[in-house]
C-alpha positions as CSV (number, residue, x, y, z in Angstrom):
1,X,-35.9,67.8,35.5
2,X,-35.4,70.8,33.1
3,X,-37.7,73.8,33.3
4,X,-37.6,76.1,30.3
5,X,-34.9,76.2,27.7
6,X,-32.0,78.3,26.7
7,X,-32.5,80.5,23.6
8,X,-30.2,81.7,20.9
9,X,-27.2,84.0,21.3
10,X,-29.4,87.0,21.8
11,X,-31.2,85.2,24.7
12,X,-28.0,83.9,26.3
13,X,-28.0,84.5,30.1
14,X,-25.9,87.3,31.6
15,X,-24.9,84.8,34.2
16,X,-25.8,81.3,35.5
17,X,-26.0,80.1,39.1
18,X,-25.2,76.6,40.3
19,X,-25.8,74.9,43.6
20,X,-25.1,71.3,44.6
21,X,-25.9,69.0,47.5
22,X,-23.5,66.2,48.5
23,X,-24.2,62.8,49.9
24,X,-21.3,62.8,52.4
25,X,-18.1,64.6,53.4
26,X,-16.5,63.8,50.0
27,X,-17.2,66.9,47.9
28,X,-17.3,64.8,44.8
29,X,-20.5,63.0,46.1
30,X,-23.0,65.3,44.3
31,X,-26.5,64.0,44.8
32,X,-28.5,67.0,43.5
33,X,-27.6,69.9,41.2
34,X,-29.6,73.0,40.3
35,X,-28.7,75.6,37.7
36,X,-30.6,78.8,36.9
37,X,-29.9,81.4,34.2
38,X,-30.5,85.1,34.5
39,X,-30.7,87.8,31.9
40,X,-31.6,91.5,32.6
41,X,-32.5,90.6,36.2
42,X,-35.0,87.8,35.2
43,X,-34.8,84.1,35.2
44,X,-34.4,82.6,31.7
45,X,-34.1,78.9,32.4
46,X,-33.8,76.4,35.2
47,X,-32.3,72.9,35.4
48,X,-32.4,70.5,38.3
49,X,-31.8,66.8,38.7
50,X,-31.0,64.3,41.4
51,X,-27.8,62.4,40.8
52,X,-26.6,59.0,42.0
53,X,-23.3,59.8,43.5
54,X,-22.2,56.2,43.6
55,X,-21.1,57.0,47.2
56,X,-22.3,56.6,50.8
57,X,-25.0,58.8,52.2
58,X,-24.0,60.4,55.5
59,X,-26.8,60.8,58.1
60,X,-25.4,64.3,58.7
61,X,-25.8,65.3,55.1
62,X,-29.2,63.7,54.8
63,X,-30.4,65.7,57.8
64,X,-29.4,68.9,56.0
65,X,-31.0,68.2,52.6
66,X,-33.3,65.2,53.1
67,X,-31.9,63.2,50.2
68,X,-31.2,59.5,50.8
69,X,-30.0,56.6,48.6
70,X,-33.7,55.7,48.0
71,X,-34.3,59.1,46.3
72,X,-31.5,58.7,43.8
73,X,-32.3,55.1,42.9
74,X,-32.4,55.1,39.1
75,X,-31.1,58.7,38.8
76,X,-28.3,59.5,36.4
77,X,-24.7,59.7,37.6
78,X,-22.7,62.9,37.4
79,X,-21.0,61.4,34.3
80,X,-24.4,60.8,32.7
81,X,-25.4,64.4,33.3
82,X,-22.1,66.0,32.7
83,X,-22.8,67.1,29.1
84,X,-25.8,69.1,30.1
85,X,-24.1,70.6,33.2
86,X,-21.0,71.4,31.1
87,X,-23.2,73.0,28.4
88,X,-24.9,75.3,30.9
89,X,-21.8,76.5,32.8
90,X,-18.7,76.4,30.6
91,X,-17.6,79.7,29.2
92,X,-20.2,81.7,31.2
93,X,-20.2,83.9,34.3
94,X,-21.1,81.3,36.9
95,X,-22.3,82.3,40.3
96,X,-22.1,80.1,43.4
97,X,-22.8,81.0,47.1
98,X,-19.3,80.4,48.3
99,X,-16.8,78.4,46.3
100,X,-17.9,75.0,47.7
101,X,-19.9,74.3,44.5
102,X,-16.9,75.1,42.3
103,X,-14.7,72.6,44.2
104,X,-17.4,70.0,44.2
105,X,-17.9,70.2,40.5
106,X,-14.1,70.0,39.9
107,X,-13.9,66.9,42.2
108,X,-16.8,65.2,40.5
109,X,-15.3,65.9,37.1
110,X,-12.1,64.3,38.2
111,X,-13.7,61.2,39.8
112,X,-15.9,60.6,36.8
113,X,-13.1,61.4,34.3
114,X,-15.1,64.2,32.7
115,X,-13.9,67.3,31.0
116,X,-13.3,70.1,33.5
117,X,-15.8,72.9,33.7
118,X,-14.2,76.2,32.7
119,X,-16.2,79.2,33.8
120,X,-15.7,82.7,35.1
121,X,-16.7,82.3,38.7
122,X,-18.4,84.9,41.0
123,X,-19.0,84.3,44.7
124,X,-22.3,85.7,45.8
125,X,-21.1,85.6,49.4
126,X,-18.4,88.1,48.5
127,X,-21.0,90.2,46.6
128,X,-23.4,90.2,49.5
129,X,-20.7,91.2,52.0
130,X,-19.9,94.3,49.9
131,X,-23.5,95.2,49.1
132,X,-24.8,94.8,52.7
133,X,-21.8,94.9,55.0
134,X,-23.7,95.5,58.2
135,X,-25.8,92.3,58.0
136,X,-24.9,89.9,60.9
137,X,-24.5,87.0,58.5
138,X,-24.3,86.5,54.8
139,X,-25.6,82.9,54.8
140,X,-28.1,82.4,52.0
141,X,-31.1,81.8,54.3
142,X,-30.3,85.0,56.1
143,X,-30.0,87.0,52.9
144,X,-33.3,85.7,51.5
145,X,-35.2,86.7,54.6
146,X,-33.6,90.1,54.5
147,X,-34.4,90.5,50.8
148,X,-37.8,88.9,50.9
149,X,-36.9,86.3,48.4
150,X,-38.8,82.9,48.5
151,X,-36.4,80.2,49.4
152,X,-36.3,76.5,50.5
153,X,-32.8,76.1,52.0
154,X,-30.7,73.2,50.9
155,X,-32.8,72.4,47.8
156,X,-30.3,72.8,45.0
157,X,-32.7,74.5,42.6
158,X,-34.1,76.9,45.2
159,X,-30.6,77.7,46.5
160,X,-29.4,78.5,43.0
161,X,-32.4,80.7,42.3
162,X,-31.9,82.5,45.6
163,X,-28.2,83.1,45.0
164,X,-29.1,84.5,41.6
165,X,-31.5,87.0,43.2
166,X,-28.7,88.1,45.6
167,X,-26.8,89.2,42.5
168,X,-29.8,90.9,41.0
169,X,-30.6,92.7,44.2
170,X,-27.0,93.7,44.8
171,X,-26.9,95.2,41.3
172,X,-30.1,97.1,42.0
173,X,-29.0,98.2,45.4
174,X,-25.5,99.5,44.6
175,X,-25.9,100.5,40.9
176,X,-22.8,98.5,40.1
177,X,-23.3,96.2,37.1
178,X,-22.1,92.6,36.7
179,X,-18.8,93.7,35.1
180,X,-18.1,95.8,38.2
181,X,-18.7,92.8,40.5
182,X,-16.5,90.7,38.4
183,X,-13.6,93.2,38.4
184,X,-10.9,92.1,40.8
185,X,-10.6,94.0,44.0
186,X,-7.4,95.7,44.9
187,X,-5.0,93.0,46.1
188,X,-4.8,92.9,49.9
189,X,-1.0,93.4,49.7
190,X,-1.1,96.3,47.2
191,X,1.0,99.2,48.6
192,X,-0.2,102.8,48.6
193,X,2.3,105.2,47.1
194,X,4.6,106.9,49.6
195,X,3.6,110.4,50.7
196,X,5.8,113.2,49.5
197,X,7.7,115.0,52.2
198,X,5.9,118.2,51.5
199,X,2.8,119.5,49.7
200,X,-0.6,121.0,50.3
201,X,-1.9,117.8,51.7
202,X,1.1,117.1,54.1
203,X,-0.2,115.6,57.3
204,X,-3.5,114.5,55.8
205,X,-4.6,110.8,56.2
206,X,-6.8,110.0,53.2
207,X,-9.1,107.1,52.3
208,X,-10.2,106.7,48.7
209,X,-13.7,105.3,48.1
210,X,-14.2,103.5,44.8
211,X,-10.7,103.4,43.4
212,X,-7.5,101.4,44.0
213,X,-5.3,102.4,46.8
214,X,-2.3,102.3,44.4
215,X,-4.1,103.9,41.4
216,X,-3.8,107.2,39.7
217,X,-5.8,109.2,42.2
218,X,-3.8,107.7,45.1
219,X,-0.6,108.7,43.4
220,X,-1.9,112.2,42.9
221,X,-2.8,112.6,46.5
222,X,0.5,111.1,47.8
223,X,2.5,113.4,45.5
224,X,0.7,116.3,47.4
225,X,1.9,114.9,50.7
226,X,-1.1,112.8,51.8
227,X,-0.8,109.4,53.4
228,X,-3.3,107.1,51.6
229,X,-4.9,104.7,54.1
230,X,-6.7,101.4,53.6
231,X,-9.8,102.2,55.7
232,X,-11.5,105.0,57.6
233,X,-10.4,105.3,61.2
234,X,-10.2,107.8,64.0
235,X,-7.2,109.6,62.5
236,X,-8.7,109.9,59.0
237,X,-8.9,113.5,57.8
238,X,-10.5,113.0,54.4
239,X,-12.7,110.5,52.6
240,X,-12.3,111.1,48.9
241,X,-15.0,109.7,46.6
242,X,-13.5,108.7,43.3
243,X,-15.1,109.7,40.1
244,X,-14.9,106.0,39.1
245,X,-16.8,104.8,42.2
246,X,-19.2,102.0,41.1
247,X,-21.8,102.5,43.7
248,X,-23.8,105.3,42.0
249,X,-26.4,107.0,44.2
250,X,-25.9,104.4,46.9
251,X,-22.4,105.5,47.7
252,X,-23.6,107.0,51.0
253,X,-24.7,103.5,52.1
254,X,-21.1,102.2,51.7
255,X,-19.6,101.2,55.1
256,X,-16.6,103.5,54.7
257,X,-18.9,106.5,53.9
258,X,-21.1,105.8,56.9
259,X,-18.1,105.4,59.1
260,X,-16.6,108.7,58.0
261,X,-20.0,110.5,58.4
262,X,-20.4,109.1,61.9
263,X,-17.0,110.3,62.9
264,X,-17.6,113.7,61.3
265,X,-20.9,114.1,63.1
266,X,-19.3,113.2,66.4
267,X,-16.9,116.1,66.0
268,X,-13.9,114.3,64.3
269,X,-11.8,116.4,61.9
270,X,-12.7,114.3,58.8
271,X,-14.1,115.7,55.6
272,X,-16.0,113.9,52.9
273,X,-15.1,115.3,49.5
274,X,-15.3,114.3,45.8
275,X,-12.3,113.7,43.6
276,X,-13.2,116.8,41.6
277,X,-13.2,118.9,44.7
278,X,-9.8,117.7,46.0
279,X,-8.3,118.0,42.5
280,X,-9.6,121.6,42.3
281,X,-8.1,122.3,45.7
282,X,-4.7,121.0,44.5
283,X,-5.0,123.1,41.3
284,X,-5.7,126.2,43.4
285,X,-2.7,125.5,45.7
286,X,-0.4,125.2,42.7
287,X,-1.3,128.7,41.4
């Protein structure tokens, strides 16, 4: 079933969202797929179809999504639908709630000897964890209840639509645009620059919010004697808000900002300052 159509270049979606259901433990056994396109925060098209996976249906999987071999009798195979799926996803920013769907599509392409789907993938679980770090779970059904988004869990089209709304709401909540969410995070193993032996920030333990731990601001602070830390803790003395922070007016809702504010209010010697303020402090010290 296809709902709506894609338009011309000017109407191309900012991103598409895909969700699949599988018939059994083999990830290639896709029995339903849903794809939804979004532009400027609104749905532009939807595509959904049942697929005959040419595989067994596990009672466990059927209990989750309700699809049996009877439902897919006469449905196209993945190979039959590949051209449409490929056309919707390839070359686009493609969202999935976890990377299970990406792996399932790759496995199905291999099994059916179809051209691989090359897309720029974005995990909406990762987005949700950054946007709402204090939620007890970032499962899709938990997020939709929290966001007030209509949702029928484990229906591929509804799941795709819901994951797309997670991205839309995260952009609204944080002020960070799609490009910001696509930008790679600082690698976990990235090392902060070594603190200089002396300087006006000697002895300070600094966390930077909104910029890389090994970037230009970090190098500036380390050259002034500060140790640049990965996260706010009980020994943190400064939280520095980068001028490049992508969270806009919602920066105070960030987990690191809230943690620093809680420590400060409890009497800890931690200050929350902007990059401009600390650069001015360093300029004054150099006079």
